[in-house]
C-alpha positions as CSV (number, residue, x, y, z in Angstrom):
1,X,8.1,-31.8,-78.1
2,X,5.1,-32.7,-80.2
3,X,1.8,-31.1,-78.8
4,X,-1.1,-33.6,-78.3
5,X,-4.0,-32.7,-80.4
6,X,-7.5,-32.2,-78.6
7,X,-10.5,-34.3,-79.6
8,X,-11.8,-31.3,-81.8
9,X,-8.4,-31.1,-83.3
10,X,-8.3,-34.7,-84.1
11,X,-11.8,-34.5,-85.6
12,X,-10.8,-31.9,-87.9
13,X,-7.7,-33.7,-89.0
14,X,-9.5,-36.6,-89.8
15,X,-12.0,-34.8,-91.9
16,X,-9.1,-33.0,-93.7
17,X,-7.6,-36.1,-94.4
18,X,-10.7,-37.8,-95.6
19,X,-11.7,-34.8,-97.7
20,X,-8.1,-34.8,-99.3
21,X,-8.3,-38.4,-100.1
22,X,-11.9,-38.0,-101.7
23,X,-10.7,-35.1,-103.9
24,X,-7.8,-37.2,-105.0
25,X,-10.1,-40.1,-106.0
26,X,-12.4,-37.9,-107.9
27,X,-11.9,-38.3,-111.8
28,X,-10.1,-35.4,-113.5
29,X,-13.0,-34.4,-115.4
30,X,-15.1,-34.1,-112.4
31,X,-12.4,-31.8,-110.9
32,X,-12.2,-29.4,-113.9
33,X,-15.9,-29.3,-114.2
34,X,-16.5,-28.7,-110.5
35,X,-13.9,-26.3,-110.3
36,X,-15.4,-24.2,-113.0
37,X,-18.7,-24.5,-111.6
38,X,-17.7,-23.3,-108.1
39,X,-16.0,-20.5,-109.4
40,X,-18.8,-19.2,-111.4
41,X,-21.4,-19.9,-108.7
42,X,-19.0,-18.2,-106.1
43,X,-18.6,-15.2,-108.4
44,X,-22.4,-14.9,-109.0
45,X,-23.3,-15.3,-105.2
46,X,-20.7,-12.7,-104.2
47,X,-21.9,-10.3,-107.2
48,X,-25.7,-10.7,-106.2
49,X,-24.8,-10.1,-102.6
50,X,-23.0,-7.0,-103.4
51,X,-25.6,-5.6,-105.7
52,X,-28.5,-6.4,-103.4
53,X,-26.5,-4.8,-100.3
54,X,-25.7,-1.7,-102.3
55,X,-29.4,-1.4,-103.6
56,X,-30.7,-2.0,-100.3
57,X,-28.5,0.8,-98.9
58,X,-29.7,3.1,-101.5
59,X,-33.1,2.1,-101.3
60,X,-33.3,3.0,-97.6
61,X,-31.8,6.5,-98.4
62,X,-34.1,7.3,-101.4
63,X,-37.1,6.3,-99.4
64,X,-36.1,8.8,-96.6
65,X,-35.4,11.6,-99.0
66,X,-38.8,10.8,-100.9
67,X,-40.8,10.9,-97.6
68,X,-39.3,14.1,-96.8
69,X,-39.7,15.7,-100.4
70,X,-43.3,14.3,-100.8
71,X,-44.4,15.7,-97.3
72,X,-42.9,19.1,-98.2
73,X,-44.4,19.2,-101.5
74,X,-48.0,18.3,-100.2
75,X,-47.6,20.8,-97.4
76,X,-47.6,23.5,-100.1
77,X,-50.4,22.1,-102.0
78,X,-52.6,21.5,-98.9
79,X,-52.4,25.1,-97.9
80,X,-54.6,26.2,-100.7
81,X,-57.0,23.7,-99.9
82,X,-57.2,24.7,-96.2
83,X,-57.5,28.3,-97.1
84,X,-60.8,27.9,-98.8
85,X,-61.9,24.8,-96.5
86,X,-62.1,22.4,-99.3
87,X,-61.7,19.2,-97.6
88,X,-63.2,17.2,-100.3
89,X,-60.6,18.4,-102.7
90,X,-57.9,18.0,-100.4
91,X,-58.9,14.5,-99.8
92,X,-59.1,13.8,-103.7
93,X,-55.6,15.4,-104.1
94,X,-54.2,13.3,-101.5
95,X,-55.8,9.9,-103.0
96,X,-54.5,10.9,-106.5
97,X,-51.1,11.6,-105.2
98,X,-51.0,8.1,-103.5
99,X,-52.2,6.5,-106.9
100,X,-49.6,8.5,-108.9
101,X,-46.8,7.5,-106.5
102,X,-46.8,3.7,-105.9
103,X,-44.3,4.1,-103.2
104,X,-46.6,6.0,-100.9
105,X,-48.4,3.8,-98.3
106,X,-50.5,6.8,-96.8
107,X,-50.9,10.4,-96.6
108,X,-53.0,12.5,-94.1
109,X,-53.5,16.1,-93.0
110,X,-53.9,17.2,-89.5
111,X,-55.0,20.8,-88.7
112,X,-53.8,23.4,-86.1
113,X,-56.0,21.5,-83.5
114,X,-54.4,18.2,-84.4
115,X,-57.3,16.7,-86.0
116,X,-57.2,14.5,-89.0
117,X,-59.2,16.4,-91.6
118,X,-58.0,14.5,-94.8
119,X,-56.5,11.2,-95.6
120,X,-56.3,8.6,-98.5
121,X,-58.0,5.7,-96.8
122,X,-61.2,4.6,-98.3
123,X,-62.5,2.7,-95.4
124,X,-61.7,5.1,-92.7
125,X,-58.7,6.4,-90.9
126,X,-56.8,3.6,-89.2
127,X,-56.9,4.0,-85.3
128,X,-53.2,3.1,-84.8
129,X,-52.2,6.3,-86.8
130,X,-54.1,8.5,-84.4
131,X,-51.5,9.8,-82.1
132,X,-52.4,11.7,-78.6
133,X,-51.9,15.6,-79.0
134,X,-48.7,15.3,-76.8
135,X,-47.3,12.7,-79.4
136,X,-47.8,15.0,-82.5
137,X,-46.1,18.4,-82.3
138,X,-46.8,20.7,-85.0
139,X,-43.5,21.2,-86.7
140,X,-41.4,19.5,-89.3
141,X,-40.1,16.1,-88.4
142,X,-37.2,14.1,-90.2
143,X,-38.0,10.7,-91.4
144,X,-38.2,8.0,-89.1
145,X,-38.5,4.1,-89.7
146,X,-41.7,2.5,-88.5
147,X,-42.0,-1.3,-87.9
148,X,-45.4,-2.3,-88.9
149,X,-47.3,-5.5,-89.7
150,X,-47.1,-4.4,-93.4
151,X,-43.3,-4.0,-93.1
152,X,-41.0,-0.9,-92.7
153,X,-42.3,2.3,-93.5
154,X,-40.4,5.7,-93.7
155,X,-42.7,8.5,-92.1
156,X,-41.9,12.2,-92.7
157,X,-43.9,15.3,-91.3
158,X,-44.0,18.8,-92.8
159,X,-46.0,21.7,-91.3
160,X,-48.4,23.9,-93.2
161,X,-47.8,27.8,-92.9
162,X,-45.2,27.3,-90.1
163,X,-47.7,25.1,-88.4
164,X,-50.4,27.6,-88.0
165,X,-52.7,25.5,-90.4
166,X,-51.7,21.8,-89.4
167,X,-49.2,19.4,-90.8
168,X,-49.0,16.7,-93.7
169,X,-47.8,13.2,-92.6
170,X,-46.5,11.1,-95.4
171,X,-45.6,7.2,-95.2
172,X,-43.5,5.6,-97.8
173,X,-43.2,1.9,-98.0
174,X,-41.4,1.5,-101.3
175,X,-43.2,-1.7,-102.5
176,X,-42.4,-0.8,-106.3
177,X,-38.7,-0.3,-105.4
178,X,-38.6,-3.5,-103.6
179,X,-40.1,-5.2,-106.7
180,X,-37.6,-3.6,-108.8
181,X,-34.7,-4.8,-106.6
182,X,-36.2,-8.4,-106.4
183,X,-36.3,-8.2,-110.1
184,X,-32.8,-7.0,-110.6
185,X,-31.7,-9.7,-108.0
186,X,-33.6,-12.5,-109.9
187,X,-32.2,-11.3,-113.2
188,X,-28.7,-11.5,-111.8
189,X,-29.5,-15.1,-110.4
190,X,-30.9,-16.1,-113.9
191,X,-27.8,-14.7,-115.5
192,X,-25.7,-16.6,-113.1
193,X,-27.3,-19.7,-113.8
194,X,-27.0,-19.2,-117.5
195,X,-23.3,-18.3,-117.1
196,X,-23.0,-21.6,-115.0
197,X,-24.6,-23.4,-117.7
198,X,-22.4,-22.0,-120.3
199,X,-19.5,-22.7,-118.1
200,X,-20.5,-26.1,-117.7
201,X,-20.5,-26.9,-121.4
202,X,-17.3,-24.9,-121.9
203,X,-15.7,-27.0,-118.9
204,X,-17.0,-30.2,-120.6
205,X,-15.3,-29.2,-124.0
206,X,-12.1,-28.2,-122.3
207,X,-12.1,-31.5,-120.0
208,X,-12.7,-33.4,-123.2
209,X,-9.8,-31.6,-124.9
210,X,-7.5,-31.9,-121.8
211,X,-8.5,-35.6,-120.9
212,X,-8.6,-37.2,-124.2
213,X,-4.8,-37.1,-124.7
214,X,-4.5,-38.1,-120.9
215,X,-6.9,-41.1,-121.5
216,X,-4.7,-42.1,-124.4
217,X,-1.7,-41.8,-122.5
218,X,-3.4,-43.8,-119.6
219,X,-4.3,-46.6,-122.2
220,X,-0.7,-46.6,-123.6
221,X,0.7,-46.9,-120.2
222,X,-1.4,-49.8,-119.4
223,X,-0.4,-51.5,-122.7
224,X,3.4,-50.7,-121.8
225,X,2.9,-52.4,-118.4
226,X,1.6,-55.5,-120.2
227,X,4.7,-55.6,-122.2
228,X,3.4,-54.1,-125.4
229,X,5.9,-51.5,-126.6
230,X,4.4,-51.1,-129.9
231,X,2.2,-48.2,-128.8
232,X,3.1,-44.8,-130.1
233,X,1.0,-41.5,-129.3
234,X,0.4,-38.8,-132.0
235,X,2.1,-35.7,-130.2
236,X,1.4,-33.3,-133.2
237,X,-2.2,-33.0,-132.1
238,X,-1.1,-30.8,-129.0
239,X,1.6,-28.4,-128.9
240,X,1.3,-27.6,-125.0
241,X,2.7,-29.4,-122.0
242,X,0.7,-32.5,-123.1
243,X,2.2,-32.7,-126.3
244,X,5.6,-32.5,-124.9
245,X,4.5,-35.1,-122.3
246,X,3.6,-37.6,-125.1
247,X,6.8,-36.9,-126.9
248,X,8.7,-38.0,-123.8
249,X,6.5,-41.1,-123.4
250,X,7.2,-42.0,-127.0
251,X,10.9,-41.8,-126.3
252,X,10.5,-43.5,-123.2
253,X,8.6,-46.3,-124.9
254,X,11.4,-46.6,-127.5
255,X,14.1,-46.8,-124.8
256,X,12.0,-49.6,-122.9
257,X,11.6,-51.6,-126.0
258,X,15.4,-51.3,-126.8
259,X,16.2,-52.2,-123.1
260,X,13.6,-55.0,-123.3
261,X,15.3,-56.3,-126.7
262,X,18.5,-56.1,-125.0
263,X,17.4,-57.9,-121.6
264,X,15.7,-60.8,-123.7
265,X,18.8,-61.1,-125.9
266,X,21.0,-61.2,-122.8
267,X,18.7,-63.6,-121.2
268,X,18.8,-65.7,-124.3
269,X,22.7,-65.5,-124.4
270,X,22.7,-66.4,-120.6
271,X,20.7,-69.6,-121.2
272,X,22.8,-70.5,-124.1
273,X,26.0,-69.5,-122.1
274,X,24.7,-71.7,-119.4
275,X,24.0,-74.5,-121.5
276,X,27.4,-74.4,-123.1
277,X,29.2,-74.3,-119.7
278,X,27.2,-77.3,-118.6
279,X,27.9,-79.1,-121.8
280,X,31.4,-78.0,-121.5
281,X,31.6,-79.2,-118.0
282,X,30.3,-82.6,-119.1
283,X,32.6,-82.7,-122.1
284,X,35.5,-81.9,-119.8
285,X,34.5,-84.6,-117.2
286,X,34.1,-87.2,-120.1
287,X,37.6,-86.2,-121.4
288,X,39.1,-86.4,-118.0
289,X,37.4,-89.8,-117.5
290,X,38.6,-91.0,-120.8
291,X,42.0,-89.8,-120.1
292,X,42.1,-91.6,-116.8
293,X,40.8,-94.6,-118.3
294,X,42.6,-94.8,-121.5
295,X,46.2,-93.3,-120.3
296,X,46.3,-93.7,-116.7
297,X,44.4,-97.2,-116.6
298,X,46.7,-98.4,-119.4
299,X,49.8,-97.1,-117.6
300,X,48.7,-98.8,-114.2
301,X,48.1,-102.0,-116.1
302,X,51.6,-101.8,-117.7
303,X,52.9,-101.2,-114.4
304,X,51.2,-104.4,-112.9
305,X,52.8,-106.4,-115.9
306,X,56.2,-104.9,-115.0
307,X,55.6,-105.7,-111.4
308,X,54.7,-109.3,-112.2
309,X,57.9,-109.6,-114.5
310,X,60.0,-108.2,-111.6
311,X,58.6,-110.6,-109.3
312,X,59.3,-113.4,-111.8
313,X,62.8,-112.1,-112.6
314,X,65.4,-114.9,-112.6
315,X,68.6,-112.7,-112.5
316,X,69.7,-109.3,-111.9
317,X,69.5,-108.0,-115.4
318,X,66.0,-108.8,-115.8
319,X,65.4,-107.0,-112.4
320,X,67.2,-103.9,-113.6
321,X,65.3,-103.8,-116.9
322,X,62.0,-104.3,-115.1
323,X,62.6,-101.7,-112.7
324,X,63.8,-99.0,-115.7
325,X,60.5,-99.7,-117.3
326,X,58.6,-99.1,-114.3
327,X,60.4,-95.9,-113.5
328,X,59.8,-94.8,-117.0
329,X,56.1,-95.6,-117.1
330,X,55.5,-93.9,-113.7
331,X,57.3,-90.7,-114.9
332,X,55.4,-90.5,-118.0
333,X,52.1,-90.7,-116.0
334,X,53.1,-88.2,-113.6
335,X,53.8,-85.6,-116.5
336,X,50.5,-86.7,-118.1
337,X,48.6,-86.0,-115.0
338,X,50.5,-82.9,-114.4
339,X,49.6,-81.6,-118.0
340,X,46.0,-82.5,-117.2
341,X,45.8,-80.4,-114.0
342,X,47.7,-77.4,-115.5
343,X,44.9,-77.5,-118.3
344,X,42.3,-77.6,-115.7
345,X,43.8,-74.8,-113.6
346,X,47.6,-73.6,-113.5
347,X,49.1,-74.3,-110.1
348,X,51.5,-71.2,-110.5
349,X,48.2,-69.1,-110.3
350,X,47.7,-70.4,-106.6
351,X,51.4,-70.8,-105.8
352,X,53.0,-67.9,-107.3
353,X,50.0,-65.5,-108.1
354,X,48.6,-63.6,-111.1
355,X,51.7,-62.1,-112.6
356,X,53.6,-65.4,-113.1
357,X,50.6,-67.1,-114.4
358,X,49.8,-64.6,-117.1
359,X,53.5,-64.7,-118.1
360,X,53.3,-68.3,-118.5
361,X,49.9,-67.9,-120.3
362,X,51.4,-65.6,-122.9
363,X,54.5,-67.7,-123.3
364,X,52.4,-70.6,-124.1
365,X,50.3,-68.5,-126.5
366,X,53.2,-67.3,-128.4
367,X,54.5,-70.6,-128.5
368,X,51.3,-72.1,-130.0
369,X,50.0,-69.5,-132.1
370,X,53.2,-67.6,-133.3
371,X,51.8,-64.1,-132.5
372,X,53.8,-61.3,-131.0
373,X,52.4,-60.5,-127.6
374,X,53.6,-57.4,-125.7
375,X,53.0,-57.9,-121.9
376,X,53.1,-54.9,-119.8
377,X,52.5,-55.2,-115.9
378,X,52.4,-52.2,-113.8
379,X,52.1,-51.6,-109.9
380,X,52.0,-55.4,-109.2
381,X,55.3,-55.2,-107.3
382,X,55.2,-56.9,-103.8
383,X,51.4,-57.0,-104.1
384,X,48.9,-59.6,-104.7
385,X,45.1,-59.3,-105.4
386,X,43.0,-61.9,-103.8
387,X,42.1,-65.2,-105.1
388,X,39.0,-64.4,-106.6
389,X,40.3,-61.3,-108.5
390,X,43.3,-63.1,-109.7
391,X,41.3,-66.0,-111.0
392,X,39.0,-63.5,-112.7
393,X,41.6,-61.5,-114.4
394,X,43.3,-64.7,-115.5
395,X,40.3,-66.0,-117.2
396,X,39.5,-62.8,-119.1
397,X,43.2,-62.6,-120.4
398,X,43.0,-66.4,-121.2
399,X,39.4,-65.9,-123.1
400,X,40.6,-62.7,-124.9
401,X,43.9,-64.5,-126.3
402,X,41.5,-67.4,-127.5
403,X,39.4,-65.1,-129.4
404,X,42.3,-63.2,-130.9
405,X,43.5,-66.7,-132.1
406,X,40.3,-67.7,-133.5
407,X,38.8,-64.7,-134.9
408,X,41.3,-61.6,-135.1
409,X,43.8,-62.8,-137.7
410,X,46.0,-60.5,-135.8
411,X,50.0,-60.4,-136.0
412,X,50.5,-58.4,-132.8
413,X,48.7,-58.1,-129.3
414,X,49.5,-56.0,-126.4
415,X,48.3,-56.8,-123.1
416,X,48.5,-54.4,-120.2
417,X,47.6,-55.0,-116.6
418,X,47.8,-51.9,-114.2
419,X,47.3,-52.0,-110.4
420,X,45.8,-48.4,-109.9
421,X,44.7,-47.6,-106.4
422,X,42.3,-50.0,-105.1
423,X,41.5,-51.5,-108.6
424,X,43.1,-53.5,-111.3
425,X,42.7,-52.5,-114.8
426,X,43.4,-54.3,-117.9
427,X,43.6,-53.4,-121.6
428,X,44.1,-56.2,-124.4
429,X,44.3,-54.8,-127.9
430,X,45.2,-56.4,-131.3
431,X,45.8,-55.3,-134.9
432,X,43.5,-57.8,-136.5
433,X,40.4,-57.5,-138.8
434,X,38.2,-56.1,-136.1
435,X,34.4,-56.5,-136.2
436,X,31.0,-54.8,-135.5
437,X,29.9,-55.6,-132.3
438,X,26.2,-55.8,-133.2
439,X,27.1,-58.4,-135.7
440,X,29.3,-60.6,-133.4
441,X,28.3,-64.3,-134.0
442,X,26.6,-66.3,-131.2
443,X,29.9,-68.2,-130.2
444,X,31.9,-65.1,-129.8
445,X,29.0,-63.3,-128.1
446,X,29.1,-66.2,-125.4
447,X,32.8,-65.7,-124.9
448,X,32.2,-61.9,-124.4
449,X,29.3,-62.5,-122.2
450,X,31.3,-64.7,-119.9
451,X,34.1,-62.1,-119.4
452,X,31.4,-59.3,-119.0
453,X,29.6,-61.3,-116.4
454,X,32.9,-62.3,-114.5
455,X,33.6,-58.6,-114.4
456,X,30.2,-57.4,-113.4
457,X,30.1,-60.2,-110.6
458,X,33.1,-58.3,-109.0
459,X,31.3,-54.9,-109.5
460,X,33.6,-54.1,-112.1
461,X,33.3,-52.3,-115.7
462,X,33.7,-54.0,-119.1
463,X,33.7,-52.7,-122.5
464,X,34.9,-53.8,-126.1
465,X,35.5,-51.2,-128.7
466,X,36.1,-52.4,-132.4
467,X,35.1,-51.6,-135.9
468,X,35.9,-53.7,-139.0
469,X,39.5,-53.4,-140.3
470,X,40.6,-51.4,-137.1
471,X,41.4,-54.2,-134.7
472,X,39.7,-54.5,-131.3
473,X,40.6,-53.2,-127.6
474,X,39.1,-54.9,-124.6
475,X,39.1,-52.8,-121.4
476,X,38.2,-54.1,-117.9
477,X,38.3,-52.8,-114.3
478,X,37.8,-54.5,-111.1
479,X,38.4,-54.1,-107.3
480,X,41.8,-55.7,-106.4
481,X,40.0,-56.9,-103.2
482,X,36.7,-58.5,-104.0
483,X,34.0,-58.2,-101.4
484,X,32.2,-61.6,-102.4
485,X,34.0,-64.2,-104.4
486,X,32.3,-66.4,-106.9
487,X,35.4,-67.8,-108.5
488,X,36.5,-71.4,-107.6
């Protein structure tokens, strides 16, 4: 069961979809450039963050140790000045120490009575640093972090002579170290920017190398879409996947050009075939009209004359003669009409089926051409295909025999019709002079085209195998029961 998304989920889903659409619409150059720049900046940012974090952690540890070390060191030095009560010398020593150590913010000394007796401040000791006596025990104190208006200060305390003479208080701010850390961070940032600039230049070069063949491939694709199959890409410039892609593209263009040429030739043959069919139909109509006019019309006129003579017959002899002439004229005209009908479509194909029609066709071919024909029929016992398939097979065999008689110069022909499973297979082979299929003249091509079209319209297969001097073999196969019939 699908789970309904919350408004927030729907928002993020739409945002993700829009982001994906935007990324897909960005040009390839910008994608490569953006990816390289993003990786460089991400790496630089992570590096700067890690370095700064490590330096900051070491920085605090260093300041703690430095405050303790300086306080301890100054406690030893202050002991000598306190023994001789040289407060001036002690003050100068403290100021010199602060000047020589940039990380020190302040140093002062308290005596055993908890009074500040020396310090490094020029304008007087700050009131904020004067702690009540209870807040300043005379003993060593570990470094502690003070939050001041000047920033963080690490303060450490070291007693003088076990606290009998007072204590030294040191405040370490670490300004110089902070400046060094900032300098290192800025240096890393500048290095990141420099690497990013170099990465941009390198990415531009790489994108040019990558997108240049892609752009040429795109232009060639557009040319092919316009129908220009003369384009060819130089695949030798690149030996990687793009080079292989261009090789495949060139092979595809050659195949498309060959297919387009075959398509145009087929369309031309189909138009020529259609024109010839229409011309043949018109010629056949004219012939039938002429036959009906010349023969049937004259025969009917002769019948009318004989009927007139029969009407005017004076005796039984003239009546018998007129009736005989009428019978002969009608018989001859019936035979002529029958021959005309057989020429258009043999009635035996409709009455008895494919096998008797093909047998009659072969006998007529042998009688007219004097060429031996071996007819073999397999699997048709007590079975008959539908009318469409019968007509298609009959016309293919008829056209094949016509082509043999016209072009093959053969002495023997074999015709095989086999009903195998749900399909009918036919093989027509001759021992003639053969031909090269690509050099067939237009008239023969039209005959082959007609047979192929008939077969393909029934979802069948058709092929011709031949070579000069080797005869020819025609093979076709089609369903015995056609789903859609185009033959009438």
